[in-house]
Each structure stands twice: as C-alpha cells, then as structure tokens.
C-alpha positions as CSV (number, residue, x, y, z in Angstrom):
1,X,-2.1,26.1,27.9
2,X,-6.0,25.2,27.3
3,X,-7.0,27.4,30.2
4,X,-10.6,28.2,28.7
5,X,-11.9,24.6,28.9
6,X,-14.6,24.2,32.5
7,X,-13.6,20.8,33.8
8,X,-17.4,20.3,34.1
9,X,-18.5,19.8,30.9
10,X,-16.2,16.5,30.0
11,X,-17.1,13.4,30.0
12,X,-15.2,9.8,28.8
13,X,-15.3,9.4,25.3
14,X,-18.0,7.1,24.3
15,X,-16.6,6.8,20.7
16,X,-12.8,5.8,21.3
17,X,-12.4,2.8,19.1
18,X,-8.2,1.5,20.1
19,X,-6.1,1.8,23.1
20,X,-7.5,2.6,26.7
21,X,-10.7,3.3,28.2
22,X,-10.5,6.4,30.4
23,X,-11.5,5.4,34.1
24,X,-11.0,7.3,37.2
25,X,-8.6,4.8,38.6
26,X,-6.5,4.5,35.7
27,X,-7.0,8.1,34.5
28,X,-3.5,8.3,31.9
29,X,-4.8,5.5,29.8
30,X,-8.0,7.3,28.1
31,X,-9.5,10.0,26.1
32,X,-12.5,12.5,27.6
33,X,-14.4,14.5,25.5
34,X,-15.6,18.1,25.7
35,X,-18.9,19.1,24.5
36,X,-17.5,21.6,22.2
37,X,-16.2,19.6,20.4
38,X,-12.2,18.6,22.0
39,X,-10.6,15.5,22.7
40,X,-8.5,15.4,25.8
41,X,-5.9,12.8,25.6
42,X,-3.6,12.3,28.7
43,X,-0.4,12.5,28.6
44,X,1.5,9.6,30.0
45,X,4.3,9.3,32.0
46,X,8.0,8.9,31.1
47,X,9.2,9.6,27.5
48,X,6.0,8.6,25.6
49,X,4.2,11.5,26.8
50,X,6.4,14.1,26.7
51,X,7.2,12.9,22.8
52,X,3.7,13.3,21.8
53,X,3.9,16.6,23.5
54,X,6.6,17.4,21.8
55,X,5.9,16.5,18.4
56,X,2.6,18.6,18.6
57,X,4.3,22.0,19.7
58,X,6.6,21.1,16.7
59,X,3.9,20.8,14.4
60,X,2.5,23.9,15.8
61,X,5.3,26.1,15.6
62,X,7.3,24.2,12.2
63,X,5.7,26.2,9.2
64,X,7.4,23.6,6.7
65,X,5.2,20.7,8.2
66,X,2.1,22.4,7.6
67,X,1.4,19.9,5.1
68,X,1.7,16.9,8.1
69,X,-0.1,19.7,10.2
70,X,-3.5,19.5,7.9
71,X,-3.3,15.6,8.2
72,X,-3.9,15.4,11.7
73,X,-6.3,16.7,14.5
74,X,-5.9,20.5,14.9
75,X,-4.0,20.9,18.3
76,X,-5.2,23.4,21.4
77,X,-2.2,23.2,23.3
78,X,-2.0,21.1,26.9
79,X,-4.5,21.4,30.3
80,X,-4.1,20.2,33.7
81,X,-7.1,18.9,35.5
82,X,-7.5,17.5,38.3
83,X,-8.4,13.7,38.6
84,X,-9.3,12.5,42.2
85,X,-7.0,14.9,43.6
86,X,-4.5,14.1,41.3
87,X,-3.2,17.1,38.7
88,X,-3.1,15.5,35.2
89,X,-2.0,16.3,32.4
90,X,-3.9,16.2,28.5
91,X,-3.4,17.6,25.3
92,X,-6.4,19.3,23.9
93,X,-7.3,18.1,20.1
94,X,-10.3,18.6,18.1
95,X,-13.1,16.0,17.8
96,X,-13.1,14.6,14.2
97,X,-16.6,12.8,15.2
98,X,-17.6,16.7,15.9
99,X,-21.5,16.7,14.8
100,X,-21.8,12.9,13.3
101,X,-24.9,11.6,14.9
102,X,-23.8,8.1,14.0
103,X,-20.3,7.9,13.8
104,X,-19.0,5.1,12.7
105,X,-15.0,4.9,13.3
106,X,-11.8,2.3,12.9
107,X,-8.8,2.6,14.2
108,X,-5.9,1.0,11.4
109,X,-2.3,0.9,12.8
110,X,0.1,1.7,10.1
111,X,3.5,-0.5,9.9
112,X,4.3,-3.9,10.1
113,X,6.9,-2.7,12.8
114,X,5.2,-0.9,15.8
115,X,8.2,-0.3,17.9
116,X,10.7,2.4,17.9
117,X,14.8,2.2,17.7
118,X,16.0,2.1,20.7
119,X,13.2,0.4,22.4
120,X,14.1,-2.8,25.0
121,X,14.1,-6.4,23.7
122,X,11.0,-6.7,26.3
123,X,9.1,-4.6,24.1
124,X,10.2,-5.5,20.3
125,X,8.4,-9.3,21.4
126,X,5.9,-8.1,22.7
127,X,4.8,-5.6,20.1
128,X,6.0,-8.3,17.7
129,X,3.7,-10.6,18.9
130,X,0.6,-8.5,19.1
131,X,-1.5,-8.3,15.6
132,X,1.3,-11.2,14.0
133,X,-0.1,-12.4,11.1
134,X,-2.2,-9.6,10.1
135,X,1.1,-6.9,10.6
136,X,2.9,-9.4,8.1
137,X,0.4,-10.1,5.3
138,X,-1.4,-6.0,5.5
139,X,1.8,-4.2,7.0
140,X,-1.6,-2.8,8.9
141,X,-3.4,-4.0,12.0
142,X,-6.7,-3.1,13.3
143,X,-7.3,-2.5,16.9
144,X,-10.6,-1.6,16.6
145,X,-13.8,-0.2,15.4
146,X,-17.2,0.8,15.4
147,X,-20.3,0.7,13.0
148,X,-24.1,1.5,12.8
149,X,-25.0,-1.5,10.9
150,X,-27.8,-0.7,8.2
151,X,-28.4,-3.5,6.5
152,X,-31.7,-3.0,8.5
153,X,-32.9,0.9,8.4
154,X,-35.6,-0.1,11.4
155,X,-33.3,-1.4,13.8
156,X,-29.8,0.3,13.5
157,X,-27.9,-1.0,15.9
158,X,-24.3,0.3,17.0
159,X,-21.4,-2.6,16.8
160,X,-18.3,-2.2,18.9
161,X,-15.4,-4.2,18.3
162,X,-12.5,-3.8,20.2
163,X,-8.4,-4.5,20.5
164,X,-9.0,-8.4,21.2
165,X,-11.5,-8.6,18.2
166,X,-8.5,-7.3,16.2
167,X,-5.8,-9.5,17.8
168,X,-7.7,-12.6,16.8
169,X,-8.6,-11.4,13.4
170,X,-7.6,-13.3,10.3
171,X,-5.9,-11.5,8.2
172,X,-7.3,-13.1,5.5
173,X,-11.0,-11.6,6.8
174,X,-9.5,-8.2,6.8
175,X,-11.8,-7.4,3.7
176,X,-14.7,-8.2,4.7
177,X,-14.1,-6.2,7.9
178,X,-13.6,-2.9,5.7
179,X,-16.7,-4.1,3.8
180,X,-18.7,-4.3,7.6
181,X,-17.3,-0.7,8.7
182,X,-18.5,0.8,5.7
183,X,-22.0,-0.9,5.4
184,X,-20.6,-2.2,1.7
185,X,-23.9,-4.8,2.1
186,X,-26.4,-2.0,2.6
187,X,-28.5,-0.7,-0.1
188,X,-27.2,2.9,0.3
189,X,-26.3,4.5,-3.1
190,X,-24.2,6.6,-1.5
191,X,-22.1,4.1,-0.1
192,X,-19.8,5.0,-3.6
193,X,-19.5,8.6,-2.5
194,X,-17.8,7.3,0.9
195,X,-15.5,4.5,-0.3
196,X,-14.5,7.7,-2.9
197,X,-14.2,9.9,-0.3
198,X,-12.1,7.7,2.0
199,X,-10.2,6.4,-0.8
200,X,-9.0,9.7,-1.8
201,X,-8.2,11.3,1.5
202,X,-5.8,8.2,1.9
203,X,-4.2,8.9,-0.8
204,X,-3.3,12.3,0.2
205,X,-1.8,10.7,3.1
206,X,0.3,8.1,0.9
207,X,1.5,11.2,-1.3
208,X,3.0,12.9,2.1
209,X,4.8,9.6,3.3
210,X,5.9,9.0,-0.3
211,X,8.6,12.2,0.0
212,X,8.3,13.1,3.7
213,X,12.0,12.9,5.8
214,X,11.2,14.6,8.9
215,X,10.1,11.7,11.1
216,X,9.4,8.0,11.6
217,X,5.8,7.2,12.9
218,X,5.6,4.0,15.2
219,X,2.6,2.8,16.8
220,X,0.9,5.4,14.9
221,X,-2.3,5.3,13.3
222,X,-5.1,6.3,10.2
223,X,-8.3,7.3,12.2
224,X,-11.0,6.4,9.8
225,X,-14.4,8.1,10.4
226,X,-18.0,9.1,9.2
227,X,-21.3,9.8,10.0
228,X,-24.1,7.1,8.7
229,X,-26.6,9.7,9.2
230,X,-25.4,11.0,6.1
231,X,-25.5,8.1,4.3
232,X,-27.9,8.6,1.8
233,X,-29.9,7.3,-1.1
234,X,-28.3,10.5,-3.0
235,X,-25.5,8.8,-5.0
236,X,-24.0,12.3,-5.8
237,X,-24.3,13.2,-2.4
238,X,-20.7,13.1,0.0
239,X,-21.3,11.3,3.2
240,X,-19.6,13.3,6.3
241,X,-16.3,11.8,6.7
242,X,-13.0,12.4,8.0
243,X,-9.1,10.7,8.0
244,X,-6.9,11.6,10.3
245,X,-3.5,10.7,11.8
246,X,-3.3,9.4,15.3
247,X,-1.0,8.8,18.0
248,X,2.7,10.2,17.9
249,X,4.0,8.8,21.3
250,X,6.6,7.1,19.2
251,X,7.2,9.0,16.7
252,X,11.1,9.9,16.1
253,X,13.6,11.5,13.7
254,X,13.9,10.6,10.1
255,X,17.2,11.6,9.5
256,X,16.7,12.4,6.3
257,X,15.1,8.7,5.4
258,X,11.8,8.0,4.1
259,X,9.7,6.4,6.6
260,X,9.3,3.3,4.4
261,X,7.6,1.2,7.4
262,X,5.3,3.3,7.3
263,X,5.1,3.8,3.6
264,X,4.3,0.0,2.9
265,X,1.7,0.0,5.7
266,X,-0.2,3.3,3.6
267,X,0.2,1.9,0.6
268,X,-1.3,-1.5,1.3
269,X,-3.9,0.2,3.0
270,X,-4.8,2.4,-0.5
271,X,-4.6,-0.8,-2.4
272,X,-7.1,-2.4,-0.6
273,X,-9.5,0.5,-0.8
274,X,-8.8,0.9,-4.8
275,X,-8.9,-2.6,-5.8
276,X,-11.3,-4.6,-3.4
277,X,-13.6,-1.6,-2.4
278,X,-14.3,0.8,-4.6
279,X,-17.7,0.9,-6.2
280,X,-19.2,1.8,-9.9
281,X,-22.8,2.5,-8.5
C-alpha cells in the first residue's frame, strides 16, 4: 500500500488526454497527480478495476514478466483516500510526463478489437461503433492528444484534441494528425531525433508482442509523450521523450497464443512512423 502519499498534494491531472476526467462527482473516472511525480488512477468498480490491480500486482511479482514491466509505468501499489466522504481506492503509478515543462502527449488505443472475450453483445456493439473507420484501416485509434504548437516560437500555444475529435477522425488524415502532434512543420532540427526516438521505442514494443504469450490486451493504449521545451535546433541532441503501455482493465490470459489483434495494431503504428514520419535532416 502506498500509505506515504499526502492527499493534500493531489490535483486533477491536467495532461490527461484520453478517458474520463476526474471530478468530485465522478471520482472513479479520472486521474489525479501528486506533486512528487505520481499519477493516481481510480480503481473502477466491478471486475474492471480488480482486473487492472491484479495485472499490476502480477507484473510486480512475476520475474518472467520483467520485459513487460519495463514497458509500463512504474507501479507503487494502491492507496485509499476519502473523496467527498467516500473511500476511493487508487492505483499509484509513475507520471511519464514528470520533469516535462511542455508535455505533448498522445493516447493511441491499439487493436481493431477493443472488447474482451466474454463481454456482452451490447459491449461488442458499442465498442465496434467507436472509432470504427480508423480501427478498420489502421488497427488503432486516437482517443486524444495535446501538443504545444512550435510553429511560432513567440506564441507557443497548447492545443488539446479530445475523444470527440478522435471519434470523428477521417482515417485518411491520421498521418497528418501525427505530424501535428510531432510539430512536424516546425523549423527545429531536433525533430528528426524526436521521430527516431519514438520509432525506436515503438519497435521495442512491437518486438515484445511478436513473441509474448502471457496476455491479450484489449482497449489498451500506447502513450507517447515528449517535452516540447527540449526540442532544440541541435540536430544531434535527443529531446526528452517516453513511450509506455497503459490501461489494463481488459487484459485477459493469452493461453499460449500470440496477441494477434494487438500485434497488428502495433505493427501498423510502427510502419507509419518508419515510412511516413522519419526525417533525414
């Protein structure tokens, strides 16, 4: 249990780009941020929340999952806090935007199928309807992102694109969305290092899923983050960036089978970066 956290140092997580936002009226639907660099994710009721806690606990204790452990945010246990006089349980995780002054963050949900086996027919229908065209063409979708626009260094603005943007996204514009997120049209020479860094880290995830037969991941995302403050005109300097897997409420046992649904999605994402985004300068 992460009993050492002071609830007085918690605020809603402003850099959250996917999912539901935290409010006192709906504390089970959002993220909180601690000033020391931790994220608190509320444990949803029913099996979803229990399943995610179980996943993190297994990851912490099973040494055969060491490679996967390195691909997800560090896990520090759970904590129960009072919110509006109610006891709410939270998962405590590392904040991957920690130490980023201008965090640009994108949530990419991987896989054409985002419903887990055994769910209701209504759940299947609802999930299949979300981000339908992007999932069919790309095997992934973009629930949301935020980016500091560096096209004008004198007026760098933070732009947020929520899940409604993602749901209406034309799959033909997916590449241009990534270019917007990466500040592709800016004059920064360090942009090539940024894209190369993301490509390398995504390829590490792809290689893991080529062989892993422990879990199948449904409605799980890859989170891309970089600090626009560190995107410089030094073409040899790597900007601060991180890639991590998130959202494990719908993870199921793989029963010795490759997670083909996830693998197809991460392959598509890697191919997009390698063929559409890599720069020479």
